[in-house]
Residue, then its C-alpha position, 0 to 999 in steps of 0.5 A: m500500500r502506498e502512503l503520502e506524508l504531508k506537512i500542513n500548517r494550522s490553516t490547511f488543517i482547519l480546511l481539511w478538518r471542516s471538509l471531512h465534517a462536511r463530507e460526513n454530513e453529505l453522506l448522512n443526508i444520503v442515508e436519510e434520503f435513501g434509507e439504510e437498506s438501499d444500495e446508496g444508503c449502504d454505500a454511504l454508511n460504509d464511507i461514513i465508517a471509513l471517514r470516521l476512522y480516518k478522522d479519529g486517527l487524524q484527530e489523535k495525531a493533530k491534537d498534539v500539534f494544533d490547539e483545540n480551536a483548530f478543531l472547531l467547525t465555525d470561525e467563532y474563535l479563529 
């Protein structure tokens, strides 16, 4: 398996973090629209699981590098 290692600054991390949350919301909307038993819903649920696992790993690594405000999903405290 190939891997890509990136060095990112705080601003880039915030964009990535928010994008991951936005994608998760899009997938949740698909499940809501089509239902868990549909092909679309099942595919979306699988993607949600993979996305959440990725987010958990990313958060674990990033929490030692970036302050807690980098994980906010709004511009309130930036």
